[in-house]
Every structure is written in C-alpha cells, then in structure tokens.
C-alpha positions in Angstrom: -23.2 10.0 -23.9 -21.2 12.3 -26.2 -17.8 13.6 -25.1 -19.4 16.9 -24.4 -21.6 15.0 -21.7 -18.0 13.6 -20.0 -17.1 15.1 -16.8 -13.8 13.8 -15.2 -14.6 14.7 -12.1 -17.5 12.6 -12.0 -15.6 9.6 -13.5 -15.3 6.5 -11.1 -11.7 5.6 -11.7 -10.8 9.4 -11.4 -12.6 9.9 -8.2 -11.2 6.6 -6.8 -7.6 7.8 -7.7 -7.9 11.3 -6.4 -9.0 10.0 -3.1 -6.2 7.3 -2.7 -3.6 9.9 -3.6 -5.3 12.5 -1.2 -5.0 9.7 1.6 -1.4 8.7 0.7 -0.3 12.2 0.8 -1.8 12.8 4.1 0.1 9.5 5.3 3.1 10.7 3.7 3.1 14.1 5.7 3.3 11.8 8.8 6.0 9.5 8.2 8.2 12.5 5.9 8.1 14.7 9.2 9.1 11.9 11.6 11.3 9.9 9.2 11.6 11.4 6.2 10.1 9.0 4.4 8.3 8.9 0.7 4.9 6.8 -0.1 7.0 4.4 -2.0 9.8 3.8 1.2 6.8 3.6 3.4 5.1 0.7 1.4 8.6 -1.2 1.0 9.2 -1.0 4.8 5.4 -2.2 5.8 5.7 -5.0 3.1 8.9 -6.0 4.4 7.2 -6.3 8.0 4.6 -8.3 6.7 6.7 -10.6 4.5 10.2 -10.8 5.9 13.2 -10.9 3.3 12.0 -10.6 -0.4 13.6 -9.4 -3.7 12.8 -6.3 -5.2 10.3 -8.2 -8.0 8.2 -9.3 -5.1 8.2 -5.8 -3.7 7.1 -4.5 -7.0 4.7 -6.9 -7.4 2.8 -6.6 -4.2 3.1 -2.5 -3.4 1.6 -1.2 -6.5 4.6 0.8 -7.7 6.8 0.6 -10.8 9.8 -1.4 -10.4 12.1 1.4 -10.7 10.4 3.2 -8.2 10.7 0.4 -5.7 14.6 0.0 -6.5 15.0 3.6 -5.8 13.3 3.6 -2.5 15.1 0.5 -1.5 18.7 2.1 -2.4 17.4 5.3 -0.3 16.4 2.7 2.6 19.8 0.9 2.7 21.4 4.1 2.7 19.5 5.2 5.9 20.1 1.9 7.5 16.3 0.9 7.3 17.1 -2.1 4.9 19.7 -4.6 4.2 20.4 -6.7 1.4 21.9 -10.0 1.3 22.1 -12.9 -1.3 18.9 -14.6 -1.7 18.7 -18.1 -0.8 18.6 -20.7 -3.5 19.2 -18.4 -6.8 22.6 -16.3 -6.0 21.5 -13.8 -8.6 18.6 -12.4 -6.6 19.1 -10.3 -3.8 16.8 -10.5 -0.5 15.8 -7.4 0.9 14.9 -7.2 4.9 14.0 -4.8 7.8 16.8 -3.9 10.2 16.3 -3.3 13.6 16.5 0.6 12.6 13.6 0.0 9.8 11.3 -2.1 12.6 12.0 0.8 14.9 11.1 3.2 12.6 7.8 1.3 11.7 7.2 1.2 15.6 7.1 5.1 15.6 5.0 5.6 12.2 2.2 2.8 12.6 0.7 4.4 15.4 0.3 7.4 13.5 -0.9 6.1 10.4 -3.6 4.1 12.1 -4.6 7.2 14.0 -5.0 8.7 10.4 -7.3 5.7 9.4 -9.5 5.8 12.3 -9.8 9.4 11.4 -10.9 8.7 8.1 -13.3 5.8 9.2 -14.9 8.1 11.7 -16.6 9.9 9.2 -18.8 7.2 8.1 -20.5 4.4 10.0 -19.3 1.0 10.4 -22.2 -0.2 8.3 -21.5 2.2 5.6 -17.7 1.3 6.0 -18.7 -2.3 5.6 -20.8 -1.3 2.7 -17.7 0.8 1.2 -15.4 -2.2 1.7 -18.3 -4.6 0.0 -18.5 -2.4 -3.0 -14.7 -2.5 -3.4 -14.8 -6.4 -3.1 -17.1 -6.4 -5.6 -15.3 -4.3 -8.4 -12.3 -6.2 -7.5 -14.3 -9.6 -8.5 -15.2 -8.0 -11.6 -11.5 -6.9 -12.5 -10.4 -10.2 -11.2 -12.4 -12.0 -14.2 -11.4 -9.6 -16.7 -8.1 -10.9 -18.7 -6.9 -7.3 -19.4 -7.0 -6.2 -15.6 -4.0 -6.8 -13.5 -4.4 -9.5 -11.3 -4.5 -8.8 -7.7 -1.3 -10.2 -5.5 -1.9 -12.9 -3.3 -1.5 -10.5 -0.4 -4.3 -8.6 -1.6 -6.3 -12.0 -1.3 -5.2 -12.8 2.0 -7.9 -13.0 4.3 -6.3 -10.5 7.0 -8.3 -7.5 5.8 -9.7 -5.9 8.8 -13.3 -6.8 9.3 -15.6 -3.8 10.4 -18.0 -4.8 12.8 -21.5 -3.9 12.0 -23.1 -1.4 14.1 -26.3 -2.2 16.2 
C-alpha cells in the first residue's frame, strides 16, 4: 500500500475513535442537559459509584482520561457538591475522593437515560451480532494485552462483570 492508497475514513483505529466519540457526545447531551456534566465528570462519578473512595491517580488509571482532565473534573464536581475529598487512609499525602448523596442522586437520574441510549444503539443489531462485536473487541484487546508498547487494560476493564448478551434463538 502506498500513502496515496491510505484513506483515514476506512482506517480501523480512526473508525473506532469516531464511533466512541459520537457515542460519548450523545450520552453527554443527556447528562449535560439534566445535570450540567461533561464526559470527564460523568466518568469520574460512575467510577466512584463502582469503586468507592479512590485517589485522582486511581480514577485517571481507570477512566481513560488524562490526569489534568480528571483533576479538573473532580474540582468541579466538588464545587457542585457531587463528590467530597478526605485524607487518604494509610497515606496522609493522598486524597480520597468519594460520592456525596447529591452525587448518588445525580447518578440515579442519569443512569436510566444512559442505559436507554445504550439499548437504543444495541437495538440496531441482533444479539448475535452484538456478541460477535464484543468478541471481536475482546480479541483486539487480547492482541494489545500481548503488546509491550500498548497501554495495559485496567483491572476494572478485566473484571468479569461485563454484560453478557444472550444469543438469539
């Protein structure tokens, strides 16, 4: 293949990035409209919901955002009263961030809308095709897991609680 034969619009990494960005932006319309949140803030909140009190470093390592973006999101969420900071247990230099009741309440409003959008997207394909899609993604992750130059997946992304899609009969 020569450079003249290369088309960004058919390049797999680009196509995945565009799809991911479009889905994230669509979701952000919902949580932006109802709670004034941005993508980074949403990711921080849902990570805290799953993991409890954690440091900015822990959040950064798990939500696929740069550390300064996580820090800004945490600061804004703290200002809005959705998260709180406390001295970390064991290491007084670390700050543990956790959800407040207002943060839990915001997520209780947002998650149903987010899962409706997820269901809307998934309705475009059969459960069999969706399982194939998830399997293909997992195989690509496995290739990257073996690549020493690739960023490793987080423990959260390796956790066995990912949704299984029932095969259609």
